[in-house]
ROTORRO-877542 format. One record per atom (N, C-alpha, C, O): residue in three letters; atom name; x, y, z. Coordinates in steps of 0.02 Angstrom, whole numbers. Layout:
! residues N
     r    a       c1       c2       c3
   ALA   CA        X        Y        Z
...
***
This chain:
! residues 97
     r    a       c1       c2       c3
   MET    N       23      -82       14
   MET   CA        2       11      -10
   MET    C       12       41        2
   MET    O       16       40       63
   THR    N       40      132      -39
   THR   CA       49      193      -32
   THR    C       67      212       15
   THR    O       43      182       64
   ALA    N      113      264       30
   ALA   CA       72      331       56
   ALA    C       18      389       -7
   ALA    O       14      406      -66
   PRO    N      -22      403       80
   PRO   CA      -48      458       58
   PRO    C        1      514       34
   PRO    O       43      533       75
   ARG    N       -1      551      -48
   ARG   CA        6      595      -68
   ARG    C      -25      673      -68
   ARG    O      -75      696      -96
   THR    N       24      704      -26
   THR   CA        8      814       -2
   THR    C       33      804      -61
   THR    O       66      766      -96
   LEU    N      -24      904      -59
   LEU   CA      -40      949     -136
   LEU    C       59      953      -97
   LEU    O       88      924      -51
   ALA    N       77     1003     -145
   ALA   CA      157     1050     -137
   ALA    C      102     1098     -115
   ALA    O       41     1104     -114
   THR    N      175     1138      -91
   THR   CA      109     1195      -52
   THR    C      108     1258     -103
   THR    O       78     1310      -88
   GLU    N      148     1249     -173
   GLU   CA      105     1319     -193
   GLU    C       27     1275     -248
   GLU    O      -12     1308     -282
   ARG    N       25     1225     -245
   ARG   CA      -45     1200     -279
   ARG    C     -111     1213     -235
   ARG    O     -165     1235     -254
   LYS    N      -85     1186     -153
   LYS   CA     -120     1228     -124
   LYS    C     -141     1296     -107
   LYS    O     -186     1305      -67
   ALA    N     -116     1336     -132
   ALA   CA     -115     1384      -96
   ALA    C     -158     1394     -169
   ALA    O     -212     1415     -150
   GLU    N     -160     1390     -213
   GLU   CA     -188     1384     -285
   GLU    C     -268     1359     -279
   GLU    O     -321     1387     -292
   LEU    N     -249     1289     -251
   LEU   CA     -353     1279     -216
   LEU    C     -375     1314     -185
   LEU    O     -428     1339     -200
   MET    N     -339     1329     -126
   MET   CA     -372     1367      -81
   MET    C     -410     1411     -119
   MET    O     -469     1402     -131
   HIS    N     -361     1483     -147
   HIS   CA     -375     1545     -170
   HIS    C     -451     1524     -213
   HIS    O     -503     1550     -192
   ARG    N     -455     1477     -272
   ARG   CA     -493     1461     -293
   ARG    C     -571     1445     -287
   ARG    O     -623     1455     -318
   LEU    N     -540     1404     -204
   LEU   CA     -610     1407     -176
   LEU    C     -618     1464     -106
   LEU    O     -647     1472      -52
   ARG    N     -595     1479     -129
   ARG   CA     -618     1538      -74
   ARG    C     -670     1596     -117
   ARG    O     -719     1623      -91
   ARG    N     -641     1612     -211
   ARG   CA     -696     1623     -245
   ARG    C     -728     1606     -260
   ARG    O     -757     1642     -300
   ALA    N     -759     1536     -248
   ALA   CA     -826     1499     -267
   ALA    C     -866     1521     -204
   ALA    O     -927     1531     -205
   GLU    N     -824     1527     -147
   GLU   CA     -848     1540      -96
   GLU    C     -895     1607     -101
   GLU    O     -955     1615      -95
   GLY    N     -826     1661     -116
   GLY   CA     -884     1723     -115
   GLY    C     -928     1697     -177
   GLY    O     -980     1701     -144
   GLN    N     -946     1677     -227
   GLN   CA     -963     1704     -293
   GLN    C    -1080     1641     -244
   GLN    O    -1131     1647     -279
   VAL    N    -1083     1609     -189
   VAL   CA    -1121     1551     -188
   VAL    C    -1125     1601     -114
   VAL    O    -1180     1595      -87
   ARG    N    -1075     1651      -74
   ARG   CA    -1122     1729      -64
   ARG    C    -1168     1752     -100
   ARG    O    -1229     1746      -94
   GLY    N    -1129     1786     -146
   GLY   CA    -1174     1820     -217
   GLY    C    -1226     1781     -237
   GLY    O    -1275     1807     -265
   LEU    N    -1224     1731     -227
   LEU   CA    -1297     1666     -247
   LEU    C    -1345     1703     -209
   LEU    O    -1383     1746     -232
   GLN    N    -1342     1680     -139
   GLN   CA    -1388     1689      -89
   GLN    C    -1374     1743      -93
   GLN    O    -1343     1742     -146
   LYS    N    -1372     1811      -71
   LYS   CA    -1396     1864      -63
   LYS    C    -1437     1879     -141
   LYS    O    -1497     1887     -130
   LEU    N    -1426     1882     -190
   LEU   CA    -1463     1874     -225
   LEU    C    -1546     1849     -239
   LEU    O    -1594     1871     -271
   LEU    N    -1530     1782     -192
   LEU   CA    -1595     1753     -164
   LEU    C    -1631     1796     -151
   LEU    O    -1681     1818     -180
   GLU    N    -1596     1813      -91
   GLU   CA    -1625     1852      -27
   GLU    C    -1669     1908      -54
   GLU    O    -1727     1919      -36
   GLU    N    -1619     1959     -122
   GLU   CA    -1665     1991     -141
   GLU    C    -1711     2022     -189
   GLU    O    -1734     2079     -194
   GLY    N    -1716     1958     -228
   GLY   CA    -1763     1943     -269
   GLY    C    -1738     1931     -317
   GLY    O    -1760     1886     -353
   ALA    N    -1685     1966     -335
   ALA   CA    -1664     1977     -420
   ALA    C    -1677     1914     -453
   ALA    O    -1679     1854     -439
   ASP    N    -1687     1964     -517
   ASP   CA    -1690     1949     -601
   ASP    C    -1673     1877     -591
   ASP    O    -1622     1869     -557
   CYS    N    -1712     1807     -619
   CYS   CA    -1693     1719     -593
   CYS    C    -1660     1730     -661
   CYS    O    -1694     1687     -691
   ALA    N    -1617     1756     -711
   ALA   CA    -1589     1772     -779
   ALA    C    -1492     1778     -736
   ALA    O    -1439     1756     -759
   LYS    N    -1509     1821     -661
   LYS   CA    -1437     1850     -649
   LYS    C    -1445     1773     -595
   LYS    O    -1410     1743     -555
   ILE    N    -1491     1769     -614
   ILE   CA    -1471     1718     -526
   ILE    C    -1427     1615     -579
   ILE    O    -1391     1579     -545
   ALA    N    -1437     1602     -624
   ALA   CA    -1434     1563     -655
   ALA    C    -1378     1572     -690
   ALA    O    -1341     1526     -710
   GLN    N    -1366     1661     -703
   GLN   CA    -1286     1650     -743
   GLN    C    -1213     1671     -663
   GLN    O    -1155     1654     -677
   GLN    N    -1225     1704     -594
   GLN   CA    -1217     1680     -562
   GLN    C    -1199     1603     -561
   GLN    O    -1152     1580     -593
   LEU    N    -1238     1570     -526
   LEU   CA    -1249     1485     -538
   LEU    C    -1177     1464     -566
   LEU    O    -1125     1445     -540
   LEU    N    -1203     1480     -645
   LEU   CA    -1154     1474     -699
   LEU    C    -1089     1457     -665
   LEU    O    -1069     1404     -640
   ALA    N    -1052     1538     -672
   ALA   CA    -1003     1562     -665
   ALA    C     -981     1485     -596
   ALA    O     -931     1450     -604
   THR    N    -1020     1477     -547
   THR   CA     -969     1451     -477
   THR    C     -993     1392     -483
   THR    O     -995     1370     -426
   ARG    N    -1018     1341     -533
   ARG   CA    -1006     1282     -557
   ARG    C     -939     1306     -602
   ARG    O     -892     1275     -577
   HIS    N     -918     1344     -653
   HIS   CA     -855     1350     -680
   HIS    C     -816     1360     -632
   HIS    O     -757     1348     -641
   ALA    N     -842     1391     -557
   ALA   CA     -760     1387     -541
   ALA    C     -751     1321     -464
   ALA    O     -701     1317     -429
   LEU    N     -817     1279     -458
   LEU   CA     -793     1235     -443
   LEU    C     -755     1170     -496
   LEU    O     -722     1125     -471
   ASP    N     -766     1176     -558
   ASP   CA     -780     1108     -590
   ASP    C     -703     1121     -593
   ASP    O     -671     1071     -576
   SER    N     -660     1187     -613
   SER   CA     -603     1194     -646
   SER    C     -559     1200     -569
   SER    O     -498     1208     -569
   THR    N     -604     1195     -498
   THR   CA     -555     1172     -439
   THR    C     -547     1107     -447
   THR    O     -490     1085     -437
   TYR    N     -591     1071     -463
   TYR   CA     -609     1000     -470
   TYR    C     -546      970     -522
   TYR    O     -508      925     -504
   VAL    N     -539     1015     -613
   VAL   CA     -489     1004     -639
   VAL    C     -409      993     -622
   VAL    O     -371      950     -643
   ARG    N     -399     1039     -582
   ARG   CA     -329     1063     -560
   ARG    C     -312     1027     -499
   ARG    O     -252     1029     -487
   LEU    N     -351      990     -450
   LEU   CA     -356      945     -417
   LEU    C     -333      887     -428
   LEU    O     -294      854     -394
   ASN    N     -377      865     -516
   ASN   CA     -363      798     -506
   ASN    C     -273      797     -592
   ASN    O     -241      754     -622
   LEU    N     -275      871     -592
   LEU   CA     -184      875     -624
   LEU    C     -168      857     -562
   LEU    O     -160      798     -544
   SER    N     -162      913     -522
   SER   CA     -103      868     -457
   SER    C     -134      810     -440
   SER    O     -159      830     -387
   LEU    N     -150      761     -444
   LEU   CA     -166      685     -439
   LEU    C     -116      661     -490
   LEU    O      -65      629     -478
   ALA    N     -137      680     -549
   ALA   CA      -94      630     -591
   ALA    C      -39      640     -590
   ALA    O       -2      596     -612
   GLU    N      -12      696     -567
   GLU   CA       69      776     -588
   GLU    C      116      690     -563
   GLU    O      156      650     -586
   GLN    N       64      706     -489
   GLN   CA      120      647     -448
   GLN    C      125      573     -433
   GLN    O      172      544     -406
   GLU    N       55      542     -463
   GLU   CA       77      453     -511
   GLU    C      137      479     -575
   GLU    O      187      449     -594
   LEU    N      117      530     -592
   LEU   CA      160      514     -658
   LEU    C      262      515     -619
   LEU    O      316      489     -634
   THR    N      245      542     -588
   THR   CA      320      554     -567
   THR    C      322      489     -506
   THR    O      305      540     -475
   ALA    N      324      461     -482
   ALA   CA      296      439     -433
   ALA    C      268      337     -482
   ALA    O      259      280     -462
   CYS    N      268      362     -529
   CYS   CA      293      291     -589
   CYS    C      328      271     -631
   CYS    O      331      219     -664
   GLY    N      375      351     -630
   GLY   CA      445      373     -672
   GLY    C      524      381     -618
   GLY    O      582      363     -625
   GLY    N      484      418     -566
   GLY   CA      518      409     -521
   GLY    C      580      450     -559
   GLY    O      582      470     -617
   ALA    N      635      455     -504
   ALA   CA      656      540     -567
   ALA    C      695      550     -602
   ALA    O      727      603     -606
   THR    N      704      464     -662
   THR   CA      702      469     -728
   THR    C      647      491     -770
   THR    O      650      485     -831
   ALA    N      590      522     -734
   ALA   CA      523      558     -746
   ALA    C      542      582     -808
   ALA    O      588      547     -829
   ASP    N      526      631     -851
   ASP   CA      561      670     -899
   ASP    C      502      720     -887
   ASP    O      442      708     -895
   PRO    N      535      793     -862
   PRO   CA      465      855     -842
   PRO    C      441      852     -929
   PRO    O      410      802     -945
   GLN    N      452      889     -966
   GLN   CA      423      879    -1027
   GLN    C      368      829    -1037
   GLN    O      314      859    -1046
   THR    N      362      767    -1039
   THR   CA      351      744    -1054
   THR    C      267      712    -1017
   THR    O      225      688    -1056
   VAL    N      253      715     -942
   VAL   CA      249      738     -898
   VAL    C      190      819     -881
   VAL    O      143      826     -842
   SER    N      225      869     -937
   SER   CA      206      922     -936
   SER    C      135      913     -994
   SER    O       80      939     -997
   GLU    N      172      860    -1034
   GLU   CA      126      852    -1106
   GLU    C       51      839    -1099
   GLU    O       -2      867    -1116
   VAL    N       86      747    -1045
   VAL   CA       28      711     -994
   VAL    C      -32      759    -1002
   VAL    O      -78      763    -1044
   LEU    N      -14      797     -944
   LEU   CA      -45      823     -919
   LEU    C     -100      887     -955
   LEU    O     -158      905     -947
   GLY    N      -57      900     -984
   GLY   CA      -96      977    -1026
   GLY    C     -150      941    -1068
   GLY    O     -192      983    -1083
   ARG    N     -173      858    -1102
   ARG   CA     -181      818    -1112
   ARG    C     -239      817    -1119
   ARG    O     -284      831    -1159
   LEU    N     -220      769    -1008
   LEU   CA     -264      758     -976
   LEU    C     -289      824     -953
   LEU    O     -332      815     -911
   GLN    N     -276      893     -966
   GLN   CA     -338      950     -968
   GLN    C     -387      948     -981
   GLN    O     -432      926     -946
   ASP    N     -396      986    -1070
   ASP   CA     -414      958    -1123
   ASP    C     -501      891    -1099
   ASP    O     -562      898    -1099
   LYS    N     -453      836    -1084
   LYS   CA     -504      824    -1099
   LYS    C     -556      835    -1007
   LYS    O     -617      831    -1003
   LEU    N     -526      842     -971
   LEU   CA     -551      832     -884
   LEU    C     -604      909     -922
   LEU    O     -659      925     -901
   GLY    N     -564      943     -979
   GLY   CA     -624     1012     -956
   GLY    C     -652     1025    -1021
   GLY    O     -653     1079    -1051
   ARG    N     -680      952    -1045
   ARG   CA     -725      925    -1112
   ARG    C     -777      894    -1070
   ARG    O     -836      903    -1083
   SER    N     -763      867    -1035
   SER   CA     -811      800    -1018
   SER    C     -889      843     -946
   SER    O     -934      820     -911
   ARG    N     -855      923     -963
   ARG   CA     -940      917     -875
   ARG    C     -964      943     -934
   ARG    O    -1023      960     -939
***
């Protein structure tokens, strides 16, 4: 069994930043609902919030994939190859929403 891996500090900071932005968007949604805003405006904000969370999910999965690829290749993992694989994965994850 492999030990769980934690996120690199900069990745964790990036994900926390994205989650805080999504949290602000959720608060904005709550305010719109409380104020009785137009449904179209609420739907637009909801879509933006969903996109923010989807994007965070993709970034988290890319971090996991990077860890796995690096672990498989160990010290011989080619950073360019890892980067290309992650780029293709990001494209596919982005389209799967």
